N, C-alpha and C positions, 0 to 999 in steps of 0.2 A: 729588646733582648740583646742590646749591644754588649752588656756586661757578661752575658752568657758566652757570646762569641769570643770575647776577650779572655775569659777564663779558659775556654777550650784552647785558644792559641797559646796561653801560658803552659797548659798541660802538655801540648804537643811539643813545645820547646823543651820542657823538662824531660820528656821521653826521648826526644832526639839527642839530648846531651848525653844520655846514658852510654850508648855504644862507643862514643868518642873517648871515653875514659878507660884507662887501663885498670879495671877493677875485676875482682873475681865474681863468680856467678851469684854468690850470696849477697854481695853488695848491690848487684843489679836487681835482684828480686826484692831487696829491702826498699830500694828506690821505687820500683814498680808498685810495691805494696802501699807506700805513702801516697803516691799519685792516685791509686785506686781508692784509698780511704778518703781522700779529698773529694773525688768524684762521687763516691757513695754518700757522703754527707749531704751533698746538694740534691742528689736523686731522691734520697730518703725524705728530705724536706718536702719535695714536690709530691711524693707519693703519699705521705701521711697527713698532709695538711689539706683542708678543704679550700684554702685560699689558692686560686690559680696563679698568683704571683709569688708563692712561697719561695720557689727556687731563686727568683730574681732578688727578693728581699734578703735571702741568705747570702747571696753573692755580694749585694750592696753592703751588708754587715761585715763581710770579710774585707772588702776594699777599704772600709772606713775603720777597720781595726776593732770591731765590736764583737767578734766571734772568737773567744779564746781557743776553743778546740780546733776550729779550722785554721786559725793563725798558727797554732802549735804544729799542725801537720804541714802547713805551707812552709813554716820555718825549717822543719826537718828536711823537706824536699830541697829547699835552697841550700842548706848546709851540705847535704849529700852531693849536690851538683858542684858546689864550690870546693869540696874537699880535695879532689884530684885535678881541678882545673888549673892550668898553668897561670902563674901570677900575672903575666902580661895581659891575660884575657879577663881577669876578674873585674877590673875597673869598668871595662866596656860592658860586660854582662850586667853588673849591678846598675850601671847607668841606664841600660835598656829596661831593666826591671822597674827602676824608679819611674821612668817615663811611662811605662805601661800603667803603673798605679796612678800616676797623675792623670792620664787619659781616662782611666776608669772612673776616678773620683769626679772629674769634670763632666763626663757623660751622665753619671748618676745625679749630679747636681742639676744638670739641664733637664733630665727626666722629671725630677721632683718639681722643678719650676714649671714645666709644661703641664703638670697635673694640677697646678694651683688654679682655682677658679678665676682669680683676678687676672692671671696671665692669659688664660683661655679667653676671657672676655675682651682683653686688650687685643689679642690676636684676631678675634672675630671682627672687632671694630676696624682694625687695620686692613683686613681683607675686604670689608665692605667699602672702605674709602678707596682702596686701590682699584676695585672694580669700577667705581664711579669715575675715577681719574682716567682709566683706560677707555671707558665709554666716551668721555669728553674728548679724547684724542682720536675717536673714530675707530677704536679697537674693541674686539669682543674678548672678554677675560677668559672664555672657555675655548677660544679658537687656537688650536695647536699650530696651524699653518702661519697665522699672524705672529704667534710667539717666535717661531723659528725665523720668520722674516725679520723680526726686530733684532734677533741675534745676528743675522747675516748683515744687516745694515749698521751694526755696532751701536744700536740705540739702547744705551745702558739704562736710561730712565724707564723706558718701556719694559725692558727685561726685568728690572727691579720690581715694577708694578705687577708684572705677571707672577713673579715669585710670591709677592705679598698677597695677591688675589687668590692664590691657591685653586685656580680653575683649570690648569693644564698640567699634563705630565711633563715634568722637567727633563725626563729621560727620553722623550719622544725623538724620533729620527726623521730626517727629511727624505725626499725621494731618492737621494743618493745613499741613504743608509747612515748618514752622519748624525751624531747626537748634537745637541745644542752646545755642549762643552767642546766637542771636537771642532765645531764650526768656529766658535770663539777663539779656540787655541790656534787654529789655522790662520785666523785673521790677526793674531797677535794681540787680542784684547784681553789682557790679564785681569782687568777689573771684572769683566763679565765671567771669565773662567772661574775666578775665586768666588764670586757671588753664587754661581750655579753649584759649584762643588760643595760649598757650605750648606746648601739647602737640598741636595739630592738625598733621597731616602736611603 
């Protein structure tokens, strides 16, 4: 449901932008009404469809430009936000909005890929091979303590195998309360930090 969280973030940005503008009460209520209409569109999708993924699919359609009504309302929100925004901030705001859309499209593409049976089979085979490789190294793929030890000793190969094996909680903490990412960051191992950050839930 990353797209849902992203949509909520965009709506919060939209609402937060309202008080900063020197507009009258009618303009503020029009802006609020547009935001409310956009939220209502997706809530109605979820409420009226037997498909539990209806809201997610609707948001995906918005981000891919396939929903004319939602696009119209989102466009009105954007126009309203930009109308009174100082010119020096418009470029930055639009750049942030474009980046949000890029992130949303990328996440949606990844979600679609992960739902593909071929991808799932490749992932399962990769996990099985990683478990065998860890076993050959004398490590247990489900052992969180061994995973954290691998992070502490900067063993990037073992950490990568633990990630692929999908047998440990990558957010687990050691006896001092430090997560694997925090341990790797403190050791200055950027490769492990990036690997873990990419794969955290």
